[in-house]
C-alpha positions as CSV (number, residue, x, y, z in Angstrom):
1,M,49.1,3.8,-10.1
2,A,48.8,4.7,-6.5
3,R,45.7,6.3,-5.2
4,K,45.9,9.6,-3.4
5,K,44.6,9.4,0.2
6,K,41.8,11.8,0.6
7,S,42.1,14.1,3.5
8,K,39.1,14.7,5.8
9,I,37.7,18.1,6.5
10,E,37.4,18.8,10.2
11,F,34.0,20.1,11.3
12,S,34.3,19.9,15.1
13,S,35.6,23.4,15.7
14,S,32.6,25.7,16.4
15,D,34.6,29.0,16.5
16,D,35.7,28.6,12.9
17,P,33.7,31.1,10.8
18,L,33.8,28.6,7.8
19,N,31.7,26.1,9.8
20,D,28.9,28.6,10.5
21,A,26.8,29.0,7.3
22,F,25.2,32.2,8.5
23,A,28.2,33.9,10.0
24,G,28.7,36.4,7.2
25,L,24.9,37.0,6.6
26,N,24.0,40.7,6.9
27,L,20.3,41.1,7.7
28,G,20.4,44.8,8.4
29,G,19.8,44.4,12.1
30,L,17.1,41.8,11.8
31,E,17.3,38.6,13.9
32,L,16.8,35.2,12.4
33,P,13.7,33.4,13.6
34,A,14.0,30.8,16.2
35,A,14.2,27.2,15.1
36,P,10.8,25.4,14.9
37,S,9.9,23.1,17.7
38,P,10.5,19.5,16.9
39,V,7.5,17.7,15.4
40,E,5.9,15.1,17.6
41,K,5.7,11.6,16.2
42,K,2.3,10.6,15.1
43,T,0.7,7.9,17.2
44,S,-0.3,4.8,15.3
45,V,-3.8,5.0,14.1
46,K,-5.9,1.9,14.0
47,V,-7.9,1.5,10.9
48,E,-11.3,0.0,11.5
49,R,-12.0,-2.6,8.9
50,K,-15.6,-3.2,7.9
51,V,-16.1,-6.9,8.7
52,Y,-18.4,-8.4,6.2
53,G,-20.8,-10.8,7.8
54,G,-21.3,-13.2,4.9
55,R,-19.0,-15.8,3.5
56,L,-17.2,-15.4,0.2
57,D,-16.6,-18.6,-1.7
58,V,-13.5,-18.4,-3.9
59,K,-13.3,-20.9,-6.7
60,R,-11.0,-21.6,-9.7
61,E,-12.9,-22.2,-13.0
62,K,-11.9,-23.2,-16.5
63,T,-15.2,-24.4,-18.0
64,G,-16.5,-22.5,-20.9
65,R,-13.6,-20.1,-21.1
66,G,-11.5,-21.6,-23.9
67,G,-9.1,-23.2,-21.5
68,K,-8.3,-20.0,-19.6
69,T,-8.2,-20.1,-15.8
70,V,-10.4,-17.6,-14.0
71,T,-10.7,-17.1,-10.2
72,V,-14.3,-16.4,-9.2
73,I,-15.6,-14.9,-5.9
74,Y,-19.2,-16.0,-5.2
75,G,-21.3,-14.5,-2.4
76,V,-21.1,-10.8,-3.3
77,T,-24.9,-10.5,-3.8
78,P,-25.6,-9.1,-0.3
79,M,-22.8,-6.5,-0.8
80,D,-23.6,-3.0,-1.9
81,K,-22.9,-2.7,-5.7
82,K,-20.4,0.2,-5.1
83,E,-18.6,-1.8,-2.4
84,A,-18.3,-4.8,-4.7
85,K,-16.9,-2.6,-7.4
86,N,-14.3,-1.0,-5.1
87,L,-13.3,-4.5,-3.9
88,L,-12.8,-5.6,-7.5
89,L,-10.8,-2.6,-8.3
90,S,-8.5,-3.1,-5.4
91,L,-8.1,-6.8,-6.2
92,K,-7.2,-6.0,-9.8
93,K,-4.5,-3.6,-8.7
94,K,-3.2,-5.9,-6.0
95,F,-2.9,-8.9,-8.4
96,A,-2.1,-6.9,-11.6
97,T,-4.8,-8.6,-13.5
98,G,-8.1,-8.0,-15.3
99,G,-11.5,-8.7,-13.9
100,T,-15.2,-8.2,-14.2
101,Q,-18.2,-7.7,-12.0
102,H,-21.4,-9.7,-12.3
103,T,-24.5,-9.4,-10.1
104,E,-23.7,-12.5,-8.1
105,R,-19.9,-12.9,-8.6
106,L,-16.6,-11.2,-9.2
107,E,-14.2,-12.7,-11.7
108,L,-10.4,-12.2,-11.8
109,Q,-8.3,-13.4,-14.7
110,G,-5.7,-16.0,-13.9
111,D,-5.1,-18.4,-11.1
112,V,-4.7,-16.3,-7.9
113,L,-6.8,-18.5,-5.7
114,E,-4.4,-19.1,-2.8
115,T,-3.2,-15.6,-2.4
116,L,-6.7,-14.2,-3.0
117,V,-8.1,-16.1,0.0
118,D,-5.3,-14.8,2.2
119,H,-5.7,-11.2,1.0
120,L,-9.5,-11.2,1.5
121,G,-9.0,-12.5,5.0
122,A,-6.6,-9.7,5.7
123,L,-9.2,-7.2,4.4
124,G,-11.8,-8.5,6.9
125,Y,-13.8,-10.8,4.7
126,K,-14.5,-14.4,5.6
127,A,-13.2,-16.0,2.4
128,V,-13.4,-19.8,1.9
129,R,-11.8,-21.8,-0.8
130,S,-14.4,-23.9,-2.5
131,G,-14.4,-26.5,-5.3
132,G,-11.6,-28.9,-6.2
């Protein structure tokens, strides 16, 4: 079976009434409004990150957890409780895992140590891998 070759419709002719979508529009003597001015591109906005002065120690732990691996962030005590909670929520979303907040630490389920240290550094925290 041979395919039929599709013919292209020519749109280059501007005096053809079929190419003007509004040629047959009757507005009763009213004029169409002028085209809006082009929107200026937004300039890039620099987001100021709050740099945390203290150091966050990130450690992988298994002890006392039934063999399950947990990634723990120590050093959140000087943080505001609300800031630590928001950090934990964003980390849980980023790594698609569960987690909990304690007074002196944040715990994330699973082994996300390497990527967590990089991500915390990108957020403006001084994160250091600790332990073995």
